[in-house]
mmCIF file of the C-alpha atoms, coordinates in Angstrom:
data_MODEL
# 
_entry.id   MODEL 
# 
loop_
_atom_site.group_PDB 
_atom_site.id 
_atom_site.type_symbol 
_atom_site.label_atom_id 
_atom_site.label_alt_id 
_atom_site.label_comp_id 
_atom_site.label_asym_id 
_atom_site.label_entity_id 
_atom_site.label_seq_id 
_atom_site.pdbx_PDB_ins_code 
_atom_site.Cartn_x 
_atom_site.Cartn_y 
_atom_site.Cartn_z 
_atom_site.occupancy 
_atom_site.B_iso_or_equiv 
_atom_site.pdbx_formal_charge 
_atom_site.auth_seq_id 
_atom_site.auth_comp_id 
_atom_site.auth_asym_id 
_atom_site.auth_atom_id 
_atom_site.pdbx_PDB_model_num 
ATOM 1   C CA . UNK A 1 1   ? 0.282   -0.066 0.091   1.00 0.00 ? 1   UNK A CA 1 
ATOM 2   C CA . UNK A 1 2   ? 1.063   3.297  -1.019  1.00 0.00 ? 2   UNK A CA 1 
ATOM 3   C CA . UNK A 1 3   ? 2.076   5.833  2.153   1.00 0.00 ? 3   UNK A CA 1 
ATOM 4   C CA . UNK A 1 4   ? 1.706   9.288  1.996   1.00 0.00 ? 4   UNK A CA 1 
ATOM 5   C CA . UNK A 1 5   ? 5.249   9.569  3.182   1.00 0.00 ? 5   UNK A CA 1 
ATOM 6   C CA . UNK A 1 6   ? 6.099   7.743  -0.307  1.00 0.00 ? 6   UNK A CA 1 
ATOM 7   C CA . UNK A 1 7   ? 3.918   10.364 -2.479  1.00 0.00 ? 7   UNK A CA 1 
ATOM 8   C CA . UNK A 1 8   ? 5.988   12.937 -0.767  1.00 0.00 ? 8   UNK A CA 1 
ATOM 9   C CA . UNK A 1 9   ? 9.322   11.505 -1.515  1.00 0.00 ? 9   UNK A CA 1 
ATOM 10  C CA . UNK A 1 10  ? 8.281   11.079 -5.533  1.00 0.00 ? 10  UNK A CA 1 
ATOM 11  C CA . UNK A 1 11  ? 6.145   14.333 -5.910  1.00 0.00 ? 11  UNK A CA 1 
ATOM 12  C CA . UNK A 1 12  ? 6.968   16.257 -3.304  1.00 0.00 ? 12  UNK A CA 1 
ATOM 13  C CA . UNK A 1 13  ? 5.175   19.065 -1.190  1.00 0.00 ? 13  UNK A CA 1 
ATOM 14  C CA . UNK A 1 14  ? 1.801   18.570 -2.663  1.00 0.00 ? 14  UNK A CA 1 
ATOM 15  C CA . UNK A 1 15  ? 0.590   22.092 -2.640  1.00 0.00 ? 15  UNK A CA 1 
ATOM 16  C CA . UNK A 1 16  ? 3.422   22.678 -5.436  1.00 0.00 ? 16  UNK A CA 1 
ATOM 17  C CA . UNK A 1 17  ? 1.041   19.932 -7.653  1.00 0.00 ? 17  UNK A CA 1 
ATOM 18  C CA . UNK A 1 18  ? 3.989   19.178 -9.843  1.00 0.00 ? 18  UNK A CA 1 
ATOM 19  C CA . UNK A 1 19  ? 2.862   15.882 -11.290 1.00 0.00 ? 19  UNK A CA 1 
ATOM 20  C CA . UNK A 1 20  ? -0.635  17.027 -11.546 1.00 0.00 ? 20  UNK A CA 1 
ATOM 21  C CA . UNK A 1 21  ? -2.730  17.790 -14.933 1.00 0.00 ? 21  UNK A CA 1 
ATOM 22  C CA . UNK A 1 22  ? -6.128  18.275 -16.362 1.00 0.00 ? 22  UNK A CA 1 
ATOM 23  C CA . UNK A 1 23  ? -6.981  14.755 -18.170 1.00 0.00 ? 23  UNK A CA 1 
ATOM 24  C CA . UNK A 1 24  ? -9.539  15.134 -20.817 1.00 0.00 ? 24  UNK A CA 1 
ATOM 25  C CA . UNK A 1 25  ? -11.139 11.614 -19.887 1.00 0.00 ? 25  UNK A CA 1 
ATOM 26  C CA . UNK A 1 26  ? -12.014 10.198 -23.393 1.00 0.00 ? 26  UNK A CA 1 
ATOM 27  C CA . UNK A 1 27  ? -15.686 9.631  -24.544 1.00 0.00 ? 27  UNK A CA 1 
ATOM 28  C CA . UNK A 1 28  ? -15.336 6.016  -24.582 1.00 0.00 ? 28  UNK A CA 1 
ATOM 29  C CA . UNK A 1 29  ? -14.691 6.319  -21.094 1.00 0.00 ? 29  UNK A CA 1 
ATOM 30  C CA . UNK A 1 30  ? -17.642 8.767  -19.914 1.00 0.00 ? 30  UNK A CA 1 
ATOM 31  C CA . UNK A 1 31  ? -19.522 6.995  -17.682 1.00 0.00 ? 31  UNK A CA 1 
ATOM 32  C CA . UNK A 1 32  ? -22.161 8.886  -16.403 1.00 0.00 ? 32  UNK A CA 1 
ATOM 33  C CA . UNK A 1 33  ? -21.191 10.658 -12.876 1.00 0.00 ? 33  UNK A CA 1 
ATOM 34  C CA . UNK A 1 34  ? -17.410 10.747 -13.704 1.00 0.00 ? 34  UNK A CA 1 
ATOM 35  C CA . UNK A 1 35  ? -16.416 14.534 -14.598 1.00 0.00 ? 35  UNK A CA 1 
ATOM 36  C CA . UNK A 1 36  ? -15.661 15.067 -18.510 1.00 0.00 ? 36  UNK A CA 1 
ATOM 37  C CA . UNK A 1 37  ? -12.380 16.755 -17.236 1.00 0.00 ? 37  UNK A CA 1 
ATOM 38  C CA . UNK A 1 38  ? -10.649 15.559 -13.730 1.00 0.00 ? 38  UNK A CA 1 
ATOM 39  C CA . UNK A 1 39  ? -7.402  17.252 -12.056 1.00 0.00 ? 39  UNK A CA 1 
ATOM 40  C CA . UNK A 1 40  ? -5.333  14.297 -10.961 1.00 0.00 ? 40  UNK A CA 1 
ATOM 41  C CA . UNK A 1 41  ? -1.703  12.694 -10.688 1.00 0.00 ? 41  UNK A CA 1 
ATOM 42  C CA . UNK A 1 42  ? -0.181  11.612 -14.228 1.00 0.00 ? 42  UNK A CA 1 
ATOM 43  C CA . UNK A 1 43  ? 0.158   8.840  -13.118 1.00 0.00 ? 43  UNK A CA 1 
ATOM 44  C CA . UNK A 1 44  ? -3.306  7.700  -11.970 1.00 0.00 ? 44  UNK A CA 1 
ATOM 45  C CA . UNK A 1 45  ? -4.884  8.031  -15.414 1.00 0.00 ? 45  UNK A CA 1 
ATOM 46  C CA . UNK A 1 46  ? -3.813  4.632  -17.001 1.00 0.00 ? 46  UNK A CA 1 
ATOM 47  C CA . UNK A 1 47  ? -4.981  2.366  -14.368 1.00 0.00 ? 47  UNK A CA 1 
ATOM 48  C CA . UNK A 1 48  ? -7.964  4.680  -13.982 1.00 0.00 ? 48  UNK A CA 1 
ATOM 49  C CA . UNK A 1 49  ? -8.604  4.343  -17.679 1.00 0.00 ? 49  UNK A CA 1 
ATOM 50  C CA . UNK A 1 50  ? -8.015  0.536  -17.409 1.00 0.00 ? 50  UNK A CA 1 
ATOM 51  C CA . UNK A 1 51  ? -10.898 0.340  -13.900 1.00 0.00 ? 51  UNK A CA 1 
ATOM 52  C CA . UNK A 1 52  ? -13.540 2.727  -16.100 1.00 0.00 ? 52  UNK A CA 1 
ATOM 53  C CA . UNK A 1 53  ? -12.997 0.332  -18.894 1.00 0.00 ? 53  UNK A CA 1 
ATOM 54  C CA . UNK A 1 54  ? -13.719 -2.892 -16.675 1.00 0.00 ? 54  UNK A CA 1 
ATOM 55  C CA . UNK A 1 55  ? -16.602 -1.045 -15.320 1.00 0.00 ? 55  UNK A CA 1 
ATOM 56  C CA . UNK A 1 56  ? -18.116 -0.516 -18.681 1.00 0.00 ? 56  UNK A CA 1 
ATOM 57  C CA . UNK A 1 57  ? -16.528 -4.145 -19.966 1.00 0.00 ? 57  UNK A CA 1 
ATOM 58  C CA . UNK A 1 58  ? -18.173 -6.344 -16.945 1.00 0.00 ? 58  UNK A CA 1 
ATOM 59  C CA . UNK A 1 59  ? -21.522 -4.216 -17.051 1.00 0.00 ? 59  UNK A CA 1 
ATOM 60  C CA . UNK A 1 60  ? -20.884 -2.932 -13.325 1.00 0.00 ? 60  UNK A CA 1 
ATOM 61  C CA . UNK A 1 61  ? -21.571 0.982  -14.501 1.00 0.00 ? 61  UNK A CA 1 
ATOM 62  C CA . UNK A 1 62  ? -24.877 1.033  -13.145 1.00 0.00 ? 62  UNK A CA 1 
ATOM 63  C CA . UNK A 1 63  ? -23.301 1.241  -9.270  1.00 0.00 ? 63  UNK A CA 1 
ATOM 64  C CA . UNK A 1 64  ? -21.044 3.865  -9.743  1.00 0.00 ? 64  UNK A CA 1 
ATOM 65  C CA . UNK A 1 65  ? -23.638 6.714  -8.462  1.00 0.00 ? 65  UNK A CA 1 
ATOM 66  C CA . UNK A 1 66  ? -21.836 9.256  -6.986  1.00 0.00 ? 66  UNK A CA 1 
ATOM 67  C CA . UNK A 1 67  ? -18.016 10.505 -8.132  1.00 0.00 ? 67  UNK A CA 1 
ATOM 68  C CA . UNK A 1 68  ? -16.497 12.004 -5.257  1.00 0.00 ? 68  UNK A CA 1 
ATOM 69  C CA . UNK A 1 69  ? -13.785 13.699 -5.582  1.00 0.00 ? 69  UNK A CA 1 
ATOM 70  C CA . UNK A 1 70  ? -9.982  12.953 -6.554  1.00 0.00 ? 70  UNK A CA 1 
ATOM 71  C CA . UNK A 1 71  ? -7.101  15.655 -6.081  1.00 0.00 ? 71  UNK A CA 1 
ATOM 72  C CA . UNK A 1 72  ? -7.945  17.444 -2.455  1.00 0.00 ? 72  UNK A CA 1 
ATOM 73  C CA . UNK A 1 73  ? -4.956  18.692 -0.276  1.00 0.00 ? 73  UNK A CA 1 
ATOM 74  C CA . UNK A 1 74  ? -5.262  17.239 2.817   1.00 0.00 ? 74  UNK A CA 1 
ATOM 75  C CA . UNK A 1 75  ? -5.076  15.145 5.820   1.00 0.00 ? 75  UNK A CA 1 
ATOM 76  C CA . UNK A 1 76  ? -6.518  11.791 6.466   1.00 0.00 ? 76  UNK A CA 1 
ATOM 77  C CA . UNK A 1 77  ? -9.359  11.728 8.395   1.00 0.00 ? 77  UNK A CA 1 
ATOM 78  C CA . UNK A 1 78  ? -8.557  11.839 12.058  1.00 0.00 ? 78  UNK A CA 1 
ATOM 79  C CA . UNK A 1 79  ? -4.890  11.076 11.157  1.00 0.00 ? 79  UNK A CA 1 
ATOM 80  C CA . UNK A 1 80  ? -1.852  13.588 10.628  1.00 0.00 ? 80  UNK A CA 1 
ATOM 81  C CA . UNK A 1 81  ? -0.765  11.943 8.043   1.00 0.00 ? 81  UNK A CA 1 
ATOM 82  C CA . UNK A 1 82  ? -1.520  13.611 4.304   1.00 0.00 ? 82  UNK A CA 1 
ATOM 83  C CA . UNK A 1 83  ? -4.289  11.838 2.365   1.00 0.00 ? 83  UNK A CA 1 
ATOM 84  C CA . UNK A 1 84  ? -3.109  10.266 -0.948  1.00 0.00 ? 84  UNK A CA 1 
ATOM 85  C CA . UNK A 1 85  ? -5.904  12.534 -2.597  1.00 0.00 ? 85  UNK A CA 1 
ATOM 86  C CA . UNK A 1 86  ? -3.204  15.573 -1.909  1.00 0.00 ? 86  UNK A CA 1 
ATOM 87  C CA . UNK A 1 87  ? -1.038  14.183 -4.763  1.00 0.00 ? 87  UNK A CA 1 
ATOM 88  C CA . UNK A 1 88  ? -4.416  13.110 -6.624  1.00 0.00 ? 88  UNK A CA 1 
ATOM 89  C CA . UNK A 1 89  ? -3.425  9.322  -6.556  1.00 0.00 ? 89  UNK A CA 1 
ATOM 90  C CA . UNK A 1 90  ? -7.112  8.485  -5.016  1.00 0.00 ? 90  UNK A CA 1 
ATOM 91  C CA . UNK A 1 91  ? -10.414 8.813  -5.628  1.00 0.00 ? 91  UNK A CA 1 
ATOM 92  C CA . UNK A 1 92  ? -13.721 8.356  -3.630  1.00 0.00 ? 92  UNK A CA 1 
ATOM 93  C CA . UNK A 1 93  ? -16.976 6.956  -5.368  1.00 0.00 ? 93  UNK A CA 1 
ATOM 94  C CA . UNK A 1 94  ? -20.589 6.568  -3.257  1.00 0.00 ? 94  UNK A CA 1 
ATOM 95  C CA . UNK A 1 95  ? -19.776 8.080  -0.635  1.00 0.00 ? 95  UNK A CA 1 
ATOM 96  C CA . UNK A 1 96  ? -23.007 8.226  0.871   1.00 0.00 ? 96  UNK A CA 1 
ATOM 97  C CA . UNK A 1 97  ? -22.896 4.340  1.156   1.00 0.00 ? 97  UNK A CA 1 
ATOM 98  C CA . UNK A 1 98  ? -19.342 3.672  2.039   1.00 0.00 ? 98  UNK A CA 1 
ATOM 99  C CA . UNK A 1 99  ? -18.143 6.394  4.599   1.00 0.00 ? 99  UNK A CA 1 
ATOM 100 C CA . UNK A 1 100 ? -15.519 5.825  6.726   1.00 0.00 ? 100 UNK A CA 1 
ATOM 101 C CA . UNK A 1 101 ? -16.109 3.304  9.560   1.00 0.00 ? 101 UNK A CA 1 
ATOM 102 C CA . UNK A 1 102 ? -19.262 1.736  7.845   1.00 0.00 ? 102 UNK A CA 1 
ATOM 103 C CA . UNK A 1 103 ? -19.593 -1.476 6.092   1.00 0.00 ? 103 UNK A CA 1 
ATOM 104 C CA . UNK A 1 104 ? -18.954 -1.439 2.544   1.00 0.00 ? 104 UNK A CA 1 
ATOM 105 C CA . UNK A 1 105 ? -21.832 -1.956 -0.081  1.00 0.00 ? 105 UNK A CA 1 
ATOM 106 C CA . UNK A 1 106 ? -20.029 -1.904 -3.141  1.00 0.00 ? 106 UNK A CA 1 
ATOM 107 C CA . UNK A 1 107 ? -20.104 -5.404 -4.766  1.00 0.00 ? 107 UNK A CA 1 
ATOM 108 C CA . UNK A 1 108 ? -17.036 -7.768 -5.493  1.00 0.00 ? 108 UNK A CA 1 
ATOM 109 C CA . UNK A 1 109 ? -17.498 -7.092 -9.105  1.00 0.00 ? 109 UNK A CA 1 
ATOM 110 C CA . UNK A 1 110 ? -17.673 -3.407 -8.762  1.00 0.00 ? 110 UNK A CA 1 
ATOM 111 C CA . UNK A 1 111 ? -14.282 -3.588 -6.446  1.00 0.00 ? 111 UNK A CA 1 
ATOM 112 C CA . UNK A 1 112 ? -12.600 -5.983 -8.813  1.00 0.00 ? 112 UNK A CA 1 
ATOM 113 C CA . UNK A 1 113 ? -13.153 -3.694 -11.600 1.00 0.00 ? 113 UNK A CA 1 
ATOM 114 C CA . UNK A 1 114 ? -10.340 -1.319 -9.644  1.00 0.00 ? 114 UNK A CA 1 
ATOM 115 C CA . UNK A 1 115 ? -8.366  -3.627 -8.245  1.00 0.00 ? 115 UNK A CA 1 
ATOM 116 C CA . UNK A 1 116 ? -7.267  -5.444 -11.246 1.00 0.00 ? 116 UNK A CA 1 
ATOM 117 C CA . UNK A 1 117 ? -6.133  -1.929 -12.638 1.00 0.00 ? 117 UNK A CA 1 
ATOM 118 C CA . UNK A 1 118 ? -3.670  -1.488 -9.831  1.00 0.00 ? 118 UNK A CA 1 
ATOM 119 C CA . UNK A 1 119 ? -5.243  0.120  -7.108  1.00 0.00 ? 119 UNK A CA 1 
ATOM 120 C CA . UNK A 1 120 ? -5.785  -0.812 -3.408  1.00 0.00 ? 120 UNK A CA 1 
ATOM 121 C CA . UNK A 1 121 ? -9.857  -0.450 -2.208  1.00 0.00 ? 121 UNK A CA 1 
ATOM 122 C CA . UNK A 1 122 ? -10.177 0.938  1.047   1.00 0.00 ? 122 UNK A CA 1 
ATOM 123 C CA . UNK A 1 123 ? -13.103 -1.473 2.079   1.00 0.00 ? 123 UNK A CA 1 
ATOM 124 C CA . UNK A 1 124 ? -10.630 -4.192 2.786   1.00 0.00 ? 124 UNK A CA 1 
ATOM 125 C CA . UNK A 1 125 ? -8.683  -1.653 5.604   1.00 0.00 ? 125 UNK A CA 1 
ATOM 126 C CA . UNK A 1 126 ? -9.025  -1.891 9.476   1.00 0.00 ? 126 UNK A CA 1 
ATOM 127 C CA . UNK A 1 127 ? -10.572 1.119  9.683   1.00 0.00 ? 127 UNK A CA 1 
ATOM 128 C CA . UNK A 1 128 ? -12.775 0.671  6.189   1.00 0.00 ? 128 UNK A CA 1 
ATOM 129 C CA . UNK A 1 129 ? -13.370 3.492  3.796   1.00 0.00 ? 129 UNK A CA 1 
ATOM 130 C CA . UNK A 1 130 ? -15.268 1.806  1.434   1.00 0.00 ? 130 UNK A CA 1 
ATOM 131 C CA . UNK A 1 131 ? -15.238 4.940  -0.996  1.00 0.00 ? 131 UNK A CA 1 
ATOM 132 C CA . UNK A 1 132 ? -11.711 5.184  -1.714  1.00 0.00 ? 132 UNK A CA 1 
ATOM 133 C CA . UNK A 1 133 ? -9.866  3.788  -3.903  1.00 0.00 ? 133 UNK A CA 1 
ATOM 134 C CA . UNK A 1 134 ? -5.612  4.802  -4.151  1.00 0.00 ? 134 UNK A CA 1 
ATOM 135 C CA . UNK A 1 135 ? -3.053  3.363  -6.584  1.00 0.00 ? 135 UNK A CA 1 
ATOM 136 C CA . UNK A 1 136 ? -1.174  0.407  -5.247  1.00 0.00 ? 136 UNK A CA 1 
ATOM 137 C CA . UNK A 1 137 ? 2.265   1.576  -6.256  1.00 0.00 ? 137 UNK A CA 1 
ATOM 138 C CA . UNK A 1 138 ? 3.919   4.135  -7.360  1.00 0.00 ? 138 UNK A CA 1 
# 
């Protein structure tokens, strides 16, 4: 699992936004609630493209109800370390149903669309964060 210390070492101070770009999501990957343009880390684009493609190809797009963010410079909720959202290395989806500390309701197939595309899922963590998908490696 990628840590904020690893992200800081690789990308530097997140307030400098050195590795962030405005990504125009290709029309073949535009799925409902996902914005047509995402401000995110350049290194998340290929895995996120694959995750979106997996959702489409495997028929799980209908489970995607809300897109709840990618880039946001902030600390992890209730902790002192920085969130990987600070470097645009994570996304949150369906937050209203998969909040921090709540048993996630995303289907195994939906989650696999992301984990097969090189994401870790917060729904398996001790402190469950079922809305959260972050890059597994940087």
